[in-house]
TORNU-360298 format. One line per field, with one value per atom (N, C-alpha, C): x, y, z negated; chain; residue number from 1. Coordinates in Angstrom, 2 decimals. Atoms other than C-alpha are relative to their C-alpha. Layout:
N
x = [X|...]
y = [Y|...]
z = [Z|...]
cadena = [A|...]
num = [NUM|...]
//
This chain:
67
x = [-1.20|-34.08|1.25|-1.16|-31.63|0.12|-0.02|-32.60|0.59|-0.56|-31.83|1.50|-1.41|-28.51|0.78|-0.63|-27.65|0.09|0.00|-28.62|1.06|-1.03|-26.40|1.41|-1.30|-23.50|0.34|-0.21|-23.94|0.35|-0.31|-24.01|1.41|-1.33|-20.92|1.08|-0.98|-19.06|0.11|-0.02|-20.07|0.72|-0.68|-18.90|1.50|-1.43|-15.60|0.65|-0.51|-15.13|0.13|-0.04|-15.95|1.15|-1.09|-13.53|1.34|-1.25|-10.79|0.24|-0.13|-11.46|0.39|-0.33|-11.38|1.43|-1.37|-8.14|0.99|-0.88|-6.55|0.04|0.05|-7.70|0.84|-0.75|-6.25|1.51|-1.43|-2.93|0.54|-0.43|-2.73|0.09|-0.02|-3.58|1.19|-1.16|-0.89|1.28|-1.18|1.70|0.05|0.06|0.55|0.32|-0.26|0.61|1.50|-1.44|4.16|0.80|-0.68|5.25|-0.18|0.25|3.62|0.82|-0.83|5.43|1.45|-1.38|8.76|0.15|-0.04|7.97|-0.05|0.11|6.97|1.31|-1.28|10.18|1.06|-0.96|12.21|-0.25|0.33|10.38|0.35|-0.33|10.82|1.51|-1.46|14.56|0.44|-0.36|14.80|-0.39|0.44|12.84|0.95|-0.91|15.12|1.33|-1.26|18.18|-0.16|0.21|16.68|-0.31|0.44|15.20|0.16|-0.16|16.75|-0.55|0.47|15.77|-1.52|1.46|12.08|-0.42|0.38|12.07|0.61|-0.61|14.07|-0.62|0.40|13.14|1.05|-0.93|14.72|1.17|-1.10|16.77|1.00|-0.92|18.29|0.77|-0.60|19.18|1.31|-1.27|22.76|-0.14|0.08|23.21|0.67|-0.63|24.08|1.47|-1.43|27.80|0.34|-0.34|27.63|-0.19|0.14|26.87|1.28]
y = [0.79|14.59|0.78|-0.81|17.44|0.17|-0.11|17.83|-1.26|1.26|14.17|-0.07|0.00|14.55|0.92|-0.93|17.56|-0.60|0.65|15.65|-1.09|1.05|12.73|0.60|-0.67|15.10|0.53|-0.52|16.70|-1.15|1.18|13.27|-0.51|0.47|12.23|0.90|-0.93|15.36|-0.14|0.19|14.84|-1.29|1.27|11.24|0.12|-0.22|12.28|0.77|-0.79|14.83|-0.88|0.90|12.22|-0.99|0.94|9.74|0.68|-0.74|12.38|0.25|-0.23|13.25|-1.29|1.28|9.57|-0.42|0.33|9.07|0.81|-0.85|12.00|-0.50|0.53|10.56|-1.27|1.26|7.15|0.29|-0.34|8.73|0.54|-0.52|10.66|-1.12|1.11|7.52|-0.92|0.85|5.55|0.64|-0.69|8.20|-0.12|0.11|8.15|-1.42|1.39|4.36|-0.33|0.24|4.29|0.65|-0.67|6.82|-0.79|0.79|4.74|-1.30|1.20|1.63|0.30|-0.38|3.45|0.29|-0.31|4.77|-1.28|1.26|1.30|-0.78|0.70|-0.22|0.65|-0.70|2.44|-0.32|0.32|1.85|-1.46|1.42|-1.91|-0.18|0.07|-1.48|0.55|-0.58|0.79|-0.91|0.93|-1.69|-1.19|1.14|-4.54|0.36|-0.44|-2.53|0.18|-0.28|-1.51|-1.26|1.18|-4.88|-1.27|1.19|-7.74|-1.26|1.22|-10.31|-0.14|0.06|-9.42|-0.52|0.36|-10.01|-1.33|1.27|-13.27|-1.14|1.20|-16.80|-0.31|0.30|-18.13|-0.87|0.82|-20.68|0.80|-0.87|-17.84|0.93|-0.91|-15.84|-0.59|0.42|-16.01|-0.14|0.13|-17.23|1.19|-1.10|-14.59|-0.34|0.22|-14.14|-0.87|0.76|-15.88|-1.51|1.45|-19.32|-0.60]
z = [-0.25|36.15|-0.43|0.35|35.74|-1.51|1.46|32.10|-0.64|0.51|31.46|0.25|-0.34|33.21|-0.95|0.94|31.05|-1.39|1.31|27.93|-0.07|-0.04|28.95|-0.02|0.00|29.63|-1.39|1.36|26.21|-0.94|0.83|24.53|0.27|-0.37|26.44|-0.60|0.55|25.38|-1.52|1.45|21.75|-0.37|0.26|21.89|0.22|-0.26|23.41|-1.15|1.12|20.64|-1.25|1.15|18.00|0.13|-0.23|19.54|-0.25|0.21|19.54|-1.49|1.44|15.89|-0.72|0.62|14.91|0.31|-0.38|16.81|-0.84|0.82|14.95|-1.45|1.36|11.63|-0.10|0.00|12.49|0.08|-0.11|13.50|-1.33|1.31|10.20|-1.02|0.95|8.25|0.25|-0.33|10.09|-0.53|0.53|9.18|-1.52|1.45|5.56|-0.45|0.34|5.47|0.14|-0.18|6.82|-1.12|1.11|4.19|-1.29|1.20|1.46|0.02|-0.10|2.75|-0.37|0.33|2.56|-1.49|1.43|-0.91|-0.84|0.72|-2.08|0.06|-0.14|-0.70|-0.89|0.86|-2.51|-1.47|1.39|-5.78|-0.33|0.21|-5.38|-0.19|0.14|-4.88|-1.36|1.28|-7.92|-1.15|1.04|-10.01|-0.09|-0.02|-8.94|-0.65|0.59|-9.97|-1.51|1.42|-13.31|-0.80|0.74|-14.27|0.83|-0.84|-12.34|-0.67|0.66|-14.98|0.07|-0.10|-14.69|1.37|-1.35|-10.96|0.46|-0.36|-10.97|-0.78|0.73|-11.91|-1.05|1.09|-15.08|0.48|-0.50|-13.10|0.85|-0.74|-11.04|-0.94|0.97|-14.14|-0.53|0.57|-15.32|-1.51|1.47|-18.88|-0.68|0.72|-21.46|-0.29|0.20|-22.20|-1.22|1.20|-25.61|0.19|-0.22|-24.03|0.49]
cadena = [A|A|A|A|A|A|A|A|A|A|A|A|A|A|A|A|A|A|A|A|A|A|A|A|A|A|A|A|A|A|A|A|A|A|A|A|A|A|A|A|A|A|A|A|A|A|A|A|A|A|A|A|A|A|A|A|A|A|A|A|A|A|A|A|A|A|A|A|A|A|A|A|A|A|A|A|A|A|A|A|A|A|A|A|A|A|A|A|A|A|A|A|A|A|A|A|A|A|A|A|A|A|A|A|A|A|A|A|A|A|A|A|A|A|A|A|A|A|A|A|A|A|A|A|A|A|A|A|A|A|A|A|A|A|A|A|A|A|A|A|A|A|A|A|A|A|A|A|A|A|A|A|A|A|A|A|A|A|A|A|A|A|A|A|A|A|A|A|A|A|A|A|A|A|A|A|A|A|A|A|A|A|A|A|A|A|A|A|A|A|A|A|A|A|A|A|A|A|A|A|A]
num = [1|1|1|2|2|2|3|3|3|4|4|4|5|5|5|6|6|6|7|7|7|8|8|8|9|9|9|10|10|10|11|11|11|12|12|12|13|13|13|14|14|14|15|15|15|16|16|16|17|17|17|18|18|18|19|19|19|20|20|20|21|21|21|22|22|22|23|23|23|24|24|24|25|25|25|26|26|26|27|27|27|28|28|28|29|29|29|30|30|30|31|31|31|32|32|32|33|33|33|34|34|34|35|35|35|36|36|36|37|37|37|38|38|38|39|39|39|40|40|40|41|41|41|42|42|42|43|43|43|44|44|44|45|45|45|46|46|46|47|47|47|48|48|48|49|49|49|50|50|50|51|51|51|52|52|52|53|53|53|54|54|54|55|55|55|56|56|56|57|57|57|58|58|58|59|59|59|60|60|60|61|61|61|62|62|62|63|63|63|64|64|64|65|65|65|66|66|66|67|67|67]
//
């Protein structure tokens, strides 16, 4: 009986360790994902500034000055 109890305690400790490791991985991934979101937003803004006509519909585009 005591051997089974020890085995269960060891399994429990291993599971707790695994859960902690997975939690740390998820936290790191969340930080990375947030950084990627910010980077994407920055790139999107820069793209809009550089090429507004590519990102707009033709009906939103102002006519060229020679019209």
